[in-house]
C-alpha positions, 0 to 999 in steps of 0.5 A: 322760757324754761320748760316745765312740761316733765319731771327730770331729777337729773336736770331739775325739770319742774312738773305742771303740778309744781308750776301750778302750786307756786302760781296758787300762792302768787295769786293769794299773795297779790290778792291779800296784798291788794286788799291790805293796801286798800286797808292801809289807805283807809287809815286802819294800819300803823306803819308802812305797807310794802308789797311784792307786786311783780316779785311773786314768782321769785318769792313763791318759786323758792319757798314752795320747795322748802320744808316747813319744820325742817328748812329755815326760811328768812323772807323779806318785806315783799316776800308774801307769796314765799311766806304763804308758800312756806305755810304762813296762815293768811290769818296770821299775816292779817293779824300782824298787819292789824295789831291783833294780840293773837298774831305771831308777833302778839301785836307788839312789832311792825307789820313786816317783822313777824316770824316764827322761829319754832317753824324755822322762820326768824323774824325779819331784822330791818338791817336787811343784809343781817338775815344772812347771818342769822340764817347762817347761825342757825344752820351752823347751830344745827351742824353742832347738834348733828342735825344739818342732814338734808337741810337747807337754809334760805335768806331773802335780800334785795339789790340794795342790801347787797351794798351792805357790809353785813352781806359780805361778812355773812357770805364770806363766812358761810362760804368758808364753812360750806353751809347749805345756804341759798341766798335769793337776791331780788334785783328789782332795779332800785333800792328805794329810789337808787338804781343799780348804776349807783349801787354796784360797779360790777356788770352783774350782781351774779359776778359777786359769787366767784369772789366768795368761792361759791356758785351763782345763777341768774333767773328771769324774775318775771318767768315762774318757770325759770325761777322754779328751775333756778332754785331747784338747781340751787337747793339741790347743790346746797344740799349736796355739800357744794356750799352756798348758792347765790340766785339773782332774780331780774325783774321790776318792782310793779309799785313804789318802795311802799304804798306811800311812794308813787315811784315817780323815779322809775323811768318809762323805758324800764317800766315798759321793758321785759323787766316790767312784765307782770309775773302773775299775768305771764304765769296765768297765760302759761297755765292756760296756753299749756292746757294745765288749767282755763280761764274758768279754773284760773278765775275760781282760784282767784275767787277762793283767794278773795274769799280767804283774804276777806275773811282773814282781814274781817276776823283780824279787824274785830280782835283786840290789840294787846292790853298794856295793863294785863298783857304778858310782856315776856318775849314771844319766843322765850322758854315759856312760850316755846311750845304755845301758840296764841288763841286762835 
């Protein structure tokens, strides 16, 4: 397990404060997605629900080290922890799931496609590997405008997306241009129901980095400290001009592909292995074991998250969807909407 007890800028050691900060977003994300899953089963959500249960450490560890308004962050469907850590208000997430016209997407798009380009969060494209090209394009545009100093872009994909051509094209271009890009690959062992053994023939996904002339790092996706350490190193190297960095987190998705899926195809031996450990429970145990908190402080954090989530969902559930006859259907992020926000 990585040492997070002291700060060391040379080695990228992580402070207890950074660990607890990431843990806070993990708790909020798990609480929100557990509640959203219940709302989905009650028939109040149109479309699917895809949660990040078991991937919160990998997600939060990246986003908590990014700067909203300066860096670019492209999360995916299981990155609720990262979205929250990067600054997305929980009310915005609730509004998107429940189709409120006051949400960031004005109630127009699928609940997982939300984003805020003005804040450096491009709305997700379902062709998952495409987001690497989107982030690379945003970084390259900033370079042309002379605005790339001390800026980094992060694109999140899953192990299944690495089998797509768009990932190869994007990584090839980003490596040639030496863009300050970090690609986070959440290897949760299954692309829907397709296991790693049917996705790639290389021994490890991180081995692909060398083919693009970039650096790759493996982290234990169940271990928050290891994730923080790995992303700290990758972000530092990307910002220092060393080009794109690949970070592969190994863990298991602790749910089905979506809430409609019972994940019967996951063998019990994988579930009971180290990959199947719950990163949230492990981080909580670490905080208590190290004396950075106690049962009471952790419970207080969980209760606060529950209150915040319940208030947000109650508020969003009472708001109206877009009216097809009176709603302004111009693009949400066109010129006329660029400097405006939906009514709160």
